[in-house]
C-alpha positions in Angstrom: 15.6 19.8 -18.3 12.5 18.2 -19.9 9.8 20.2 -21.2 6.5 19.9 -19.5 3.2 20.6 -21.4 -0.2 20.9 -19.7 -3.4 20.0 -21.0 -7.0 19.2 -19.8 -9.1 16.1 -20.0 -12.6 16.3 -20.7 -13.7 12.8 -19.3 -17.3 13.3 -19.9 -20.0 11.0 -18.6 -20.4 13.4 -15.6 -16.6 13.1 -14.4 -15.0 16.3 -13.8 -12.3 17.9 -16.1 -9.0 17.0 -15.2 -5.8 19.3 -16.0 -2.6 17.0 -16.6 0.9 17.4 -17.0 2.8 15.6 -19.7 6.6 15.0 -20.9 8.5 13.0 -23.0 7.4 11.0 -26.2 6.1 7.6 -26.8 8.5 5.0 -26.6 8.8 1.2 -26.6 7.0 0.6 -23.4 4.1 1.8 -21.5 3.8 5.3 -20.4 4.0 6.2 -16.5 1.2 8.1 -15.0 2.0 9.6 -11.9 -1.0 9.9 -9.1 -0.7 12.6 -6.4 -1.8 12.4 -3.0 -4.1 14.1 -0.4 -4.6 18.0 -1.1 -1.9 18.0 -3.8 -2.1 18.5 -7.8 0.2 17.6 -10.8 2.6 20.1 -9.5 3.9 17.9 -6.8 5.7 16.1 -9.5 6.9 18.8 -11.4 10.6 18.3 -10.0 10.4 14.7 -11.4 8.8 15.7 -14.7 11.8 17.9 -15.4 14.2 15.4 -14.5 12.9 12.8 -16.8 14.9 12.0 -20.2 12.9 12.4 -23.4 12.7 8.6 -23.8 10.3 8.5 -20.5 6.8 9.5 -21.6 4.6 10.4 -18.5 1.4 12.1 -17.6 0.4 13.5 -14.3 -3.3 14.3 -13.6 -4.6 16.6 -11.3 -7.5 14.8 -9.4 -10.9 15.8 -9.0 -11.4 18.5 -6.2 -7.7 19.3 -6.2 -5.9 22.1 -8.0 -7.5 23.5 -11.1 -9.5 20.2 -11.6 -13.3 20.3 -11.4 -15.0 20.2 -8.0 -18.1 18.1 -7.9 -19.9 18.0 -4.7 -19.4 14.5 -3.9 -17.3 11.4 -5.0 -14.0 11.7 -2.8 -13.5 8.3 -1.8 -10.3 6.3 -3.0 -12.6 4.4 -5.2 -13.9 7.5 -6.9 -10.5 8.5 -7.6 -9.6 5.1 -9.0 -12.6 5.2 -11.5 -11.4 8.6 -12.6 -8.0 7.1 -13.1 -9.4 4.6 -15.5 -11.4 7.0 -17.2 -8.4 9.0 -17.9 -6.6 6.2 -19.1 -9.4 5.8 -21.4 -9.4 9.5 -22.6 -5.9 9.2 -23.6 -6.3 5.7 -25.3 -3.8 4.3 -23.1 -4.1 0.6 -22.9 -1.6 -0.3 -20.3 0.6 2.0 -17.8 3.1 2.2 -15.2 1.1 3.6 -12.3 3.0 5.7 -9.9 1.3 6.7 -6.6 2.8 9.7 -4.4 1.6 9.3 -1.0 -2.0 8.5 -0.6 -2.1 8.7 -4.4 -0.8 5.2 -4.1 -4.1 4.1 -2.7 -6.0 4.7 -5.9 -3.3 3.6 -8.0 -3.2 0.3 -6.2 -6.9 -0.2 -6.5 -6.7 0.1 -10.2 -3.8 -2.5 -10.2 -5.9 -5.0 -8.2 -9.2 -4.5 -10.1 -7.7 -3.7 -13.4 -4.4 -5.7 -13.9 -5.1 -5.8 -17.9 -4.4 -1.9 -17.8 -1.5 -1.8 -15.4 2.2 -2.7 -16.6 3.6 -2.0 -13.1 3.0 -0.2 -10.1 5.2 2.2 -8.0 4.4 3.5 -4.6 6.5 6.5 -3.2 5.9 6.8 0.4 2.4 5.1 0.3 1.0 4.0 3.6 -0.4 0.5 3.8 -2.6 1.6 6.7 -3.6 5.1 7.7 -6.0 5.2 10.8 -3.4 3.7 12.8 -0.9 6.2 12.2 -0.1 8.6 15.3 -1.3 12.1 14.7 -3.6 11.0 11.9 -6.7 11.7 14.5 -5.3 15.4 15.3 -5.2 16.5 11.6 -8.8 14.7 11.2 -10.1 16.7 13.9 -8.3 20.2 12.5 -9.6 19.4 9.1 -13.1 18.7 10.4 -13.3 22.4 11.3 -11.6 23.9 8.3 -13.8 26.7 6.5 -13.2 28.5 3.2 -11.0 30.2 2.3 -8.7 27.5 4.1 -6.0 29.0 6.3 -2.6 29.4 4.8 -0.9 28.7 7.9 -2.3 25.4 8.3 -1.6 24.4 4.7 1.8 25.6 5.2 2.2 23.6 8.4 0.8 20.7 6.8 3.1 20.7 3.8 6.3 21.4 5.7 5.4 18.5 8.3 6.2 15.8 5.9 9.8 16.0 6.4 11.0 18.2 3.5 14.1 19.7 4.7 16.0 19.5 1.2 13.4 20.9 -0.9 13.5 24.6 -2.4 11.3 27.1 -0.7 9.9 28.7 -3.6 8.8 25.0 -4.8 7.1 24.2 -1.4 5.3 27.6 -1.6 3.8 26.5 -5.0 2.8 23.3 -3.2 1.0 25.3 -0.6 -0.7 27.3 -3.2 -1.9 24.4 -5.1 -3.2 22.7 -1.8 -5.2 26.0 -1.1 -7.4 25.7 -4.3 -9.0 22.5 -2.7 -11.9 23.5 -0.8 -12.5 23.0 2.8 -15.0 20.3 2.1 -12.4 18.4 -0.1 -10.1 18.4 2.4 -12.6 16.9 4.8 -14.3 14.4 2.5 -10.9 13.0 1.0 -9.4 12.2 4.3 -12.7 10.9 5.7 -12.3 8.6 2.7 -9.1 7.6 3.3 -9.6 6.7 6.9 -13.1 5.1 6.5 -11.9 2.8 3.6 -10.5 -0.6 4.6 -7.0 0.0 3.2 -5.7 -3.3 4.0 -8.2 -4.6 1.7 -6.6 -2.4 -1.2 -3.6 -4.4 -1.1 -5.2 -7.8 -1.9 -5.0 -9.2 -5.5 -2.1 -7.2 -6.9 -0.2 -9.4 -9.0 1.7 -6.8 -11.2 5.2 -6.2 -10.5 5.4 -3.1 -7.7 8.4 -1.3 -6.7 8.0 0.6 -3.0 9.9 3.7 -2.2 10.5 4.8 1.3 12.4 7.5 2.8 13.8 6.1 6.2 13.2 9.6 8.1 9.6 9.4 7.0 7.5 11.0 10.0 4.6 9.5 8.9 5.3 5.8 7.7 7.2 3.3 9.7 9.5 0.7 8.2 6.9 -1.9 9.4 4.1 -0.1 7.6 5.8 -0.6 4.5 6.5 -4.1 5.2 2.7 -4.8 5.2 2.7 -3.7 1.5 5.7 -6.1 0.7 4.0 -9.1 2.4 0.9 -8.6 0.5 2.2 -8.1 -3.0 4.1 -11.0 -4.3 6.1 -9.3 -6.8 7.2 -6.4 -4.9 10.6 -5.0 -3.6 11.5 -2.1 -1.6 13.9 1.0 -2.4 15.0 3.0 0.7 16.2 6.7 0.5 18.5 7.1 3.7 17.9 10.5 5.2 14.8 11.1 3.1 11.5 12.0 4.6 8.1 11.2 3.6 7.9 12.9 0.1 11.2 11.3 -1.4 10.4 12.6 -4.8 10.4 16.2 -4.0 13.8 15.9 -1.9 15.6 13.4 -4.5 13.6 13.5 -7.8 16.8 12.7 -9.8 17.4 9.2 -8.2 13.6 8.4 -8.2 13.7 9.0 -11.8 16.6 6.7 -12.3 14.6 4.0 -10.2 11.7 4.6 -12.2 13.5 4.4 -15.5 15.3 1.0 -14.2 11.8 -0.4 -13.1 10.0 0.5 -16.5 13.1 -1.3 -18.3 12.8 -4.4 -16.4 8.9 -4.7 -17.4 10.2 -4.7 -21.1 12.4 -7.7 -20.5 
């Protein structure tokens, strides 16, 4: 099992301080940067980080407003998270990285890939929506989130996490994910979701020319196969890996397989 160290990135320039996890050591290729999704933190990738061999060098930052990161009053559009991600790369002196977006974290990852291809060696989208506003149930979630108050109700957060189709995940890990989600104030839940729903997500798929791996669980309660096809159709150099029987958060349910897929993808970039 890999060793995971936790550090803090003081980005400066008015940007919030971001905690981040790190595992592995520098190798022959670009490092992985794992980008979490809505109401999450770096902890969402803990099973993957533990499963990584030492030759894979990976970072997983917690984004603004989430977990133990700084919580500014504003700046929760996908493009704000994308700008923070570039600042994080700059802070660590990472010239090029493989960006790995989990769930909605793939939106800001693909924004960076489209705008700054010089900084991105490859893109991996793990259960990332092509579009979101068209999804059944999203309107109901937004209505509930709009009425959230601090402290965020634990029962709501637990239902949200467990509704992602995670039947094969250790209960203790799920409790940790719920704990982390409760560190985000109600306003961050509201503003981050508003940003995702009011951004033209189709436009964030344009202009991506880096090699891309799309990973999807065929029992995903949120994303359909046709939604994932929109990503594949928009990105020329992309391919799909299907996890049969898996739900939305494939990297919780089968982290070892996802790590193997990442390793093979990254190795292909070096050839």
